[in-house]
N, C-alpha and C positions, 0 to 999 in steps of 0.2 A: 516205216519204210518209205522210200522215195522211188516213185516210178521213173525210169529213165526215158520213157516214151512221152508221157504227158507232164512230167515234173511236178506231179501232185503227191502229197504225202498221204499215207493211209496206214491204219493199224493192222496188226496181225489178225485181229478178230474180224476185220472187214473182208478178209480173203474168203471167197466162196468156192472157187474152183482150184484144184491142184491136180497135176498129172506127173507121173513118174515116181520113182522111189529112190531113197538114198541120196547120193550126191548128184544124181541126174534129175532131181525133182524140179518142177517148175510151178509157179503160181500165176494166177491171172489178176491183173490190176482191176479193182472194182470200178474205176473211173473210165478208163479208155479200153478195157478188155484186151490189153496186150499181154502176151505170155512172157514172163520174166524168169530168168534162171541164172545160176552161177556156173562158172566154168568148173567142171569136175576135175580137170587136170590141176588147176590151181588149188582146189580144195584138198586134193590128195597130196600135193607138194607141201601145203601148210601143215597137214597132219604128220607127214613124214618128217618135216623139219622139227616139229615139236618133240616127237618121240625120240628121234636120234639125239637131239640136244639133251633131253632129260637122261637118256641112257648113258650118254658120254659123261655127263656130270656125275652121275651115280657111280659109274665104273671108275672114273678118275678119283673119286673120293675114297674108295676102298683100295685102290692100287696106286700108291704115291709115285712109283717109278714111271708110270705112264701118264702122269698128271699133265705134263706139257702137251702131249698129243691130244688127249681127251679134251683139254680146255680149248685148243684150236678147233677141234671138230665141233664142240658145243657152240663156239662163237660163230663159225661158218653156218651151222644149222639154224642158229638164231637169226642170222642175216637172211637166210632163205625164208624162214618163217615170216619175218617182218615184211620182206618185199612181196611175197605171195599174198600176204594179208592185205597190203595196200592195193594190190592189183585186182583182188577178188571182189567185184561188185556185181550187183544185179545187172544183167544185160537183157535186151529185148531179143527173144528167140523167135517170136512170131508176132509181127505187128498186125493190128486189126485192119481189115480192108476198108479203104476210104471210098465212100460213094462218089461216083462221077457226077459232078454238077455241071449242067449245061449253062454257062454264063455268057453265051454268045450275044444275047440281047443286051446285057450290061456292057460288054466290050464295044458293041456296035454303037451304043448310045454315046460313048465318050471318045469316039474316033474323029 
């Protein structure tokens, strides 16, 4: 996996903290401690596109008179599946707090 906050890769076995269940689950990056999660809407759209496409292909296979319609529905649902799959990445849902560093001495030094 690749953290979208710190851009460091980590394995699934390195994940220590998780919150939420199902499609709303989030994991915590072991490097920067940012909470990462996927969009539940895009995940649902991906699942819906897959099952509608499979159902349309199976129904069209057994009913030849509707094959033109079911093939079009299957192609459209495959497009929805692929587009939602490409858009569904880990996103930062809660970034870690950055400590405030007082660098006024350093700035004053180089003025």
